C-alpha positions, -999 to +999 in steps of 0.1 A: +303+923-729+339+918-734+355+886-747+382+867-730+416+870-744+421+844-770+385+836-769+370+862-789+336+863-803+336+849-837+328+872-865+295+871-880+308+868-915+316+831-913+283+822-897+276+790-880+301+769-898+329+792-887+317+790-851+316+752-852+351+751-868+365+775-843+349+756-814+362+724-827+397+738-830+395+751-795+386+717-781+410+699-804+384+681-824+395+666-857+364+667-879+375+640-904+384+617-875+351+625-858+332+616-889+352+584-893+345+576-856+308+582-862+307+560-892+327+533-874+302+535-845+273+532-868+288+501-885+296+485-852+261+494-839+245+478-870+267+447-868+259+444-830+222+449-837+222+422-865+245+396-849+243+403-811+211+422-802+186+403-823+200+368-813+202+380-777+165+391-779+156+358-795+174+339-767+157+360-741+123+354-757+130+317-758+140+318-722+109+338-713+088+312-731+105+283-713+099+300-680+062+305-689+060+269-700+077+258-667+052+279-647+024+264-667+038+229-661+042+236-624+006+248-622-005+217-641+016+194-618+002+213-588-034+207-600-026+170-607-011+167-572-042+183-556-063+159-577-042+129-566-044+141-530-082+143-532-083+109-549-060+095-521-084+110-495-114+095-513-097+061-515-087+062-478-123+072-469-137+044-490-112+019-474-122+032-439-159+027-448-152-008-462-132-017-431-160-004-408-185-024-428-163-056-426-159-050-389-196-046-385-202-078-405-176-097-384-192-085-352-226-095-364-213-129-376-195-133-343-226-124-323-247-147-344-222-175-340-220-169-303-258-170-299-260-202-320-232-218-299-249-206-267-282-221-278-265-254-289-246-255-255-279-249-237-297-276-257-268-299-250-269-291-213-306-296-212-301-329-230-275-339-204-299-329-176-328-348-191-305-379-196-292-376-161-328-373-148-338-404-168-308-423-155-316-412-120-352-424-124-339-457-139-313-460-110-340-452-084-363-478-100-335-504-101-326-497-065-363-500-055-366-533-073-335-546-057-347-533-023-380-550-028-363-583-036-340-581-006-368-568+016-391-596+004-363-621+012-358-606+046-395-605+054-397-642+044-368-651+066-382-631+095-416-646+091-401-681+088-380-674+119-409-660+139-434-687+129-409-714+130-423-732+100-412-736+064-433-714+041-447-726+009-442-708-024-478-694-022-472-682+014-439-666+003-456-647-026-485-636-004-462-622+023-440-606-003-471-588-018-482-576+016-448-563+024-446-544-009-480-528-004-468-516+029-437-501+013-456-484-015-481-469+009 
């Protein structure tokens, strides 16, 4: 194999160090500058690691912890919300049951009151009917008595007019009694 002009194969006498030096010269590498650059890079990397990377990792860990805490709080709040919702449903169901019970009691009380008032009104109506019947009987008896008196007087007048004589008190009473017996029969 033939080497390119100006790019000859290095001699074996210098070994690896000669090859590196020759390659570095071909690429224009300044070895003391490269070493200084490497040392500067290592110093900057150490400074960044100590003052930037570690604090940054610490901040990221703190943020990760805050996020985990927030998620735990959210789960806790969600569980509390579910418990509050269940309690709300229980309270509403208890209130519904209590309202139904109160409505049932009110209906029962209203029914009982209605029945009592109906019975009272019926008793009052029966009392009015009995009183009216008693008053009717009394009125009938009063009218009968009045009719008897008037009829007795008319019978006496008619008898006196027919017989043409003045009737004594005993005659009047006897005629009145006979007239009444005729009415009763």
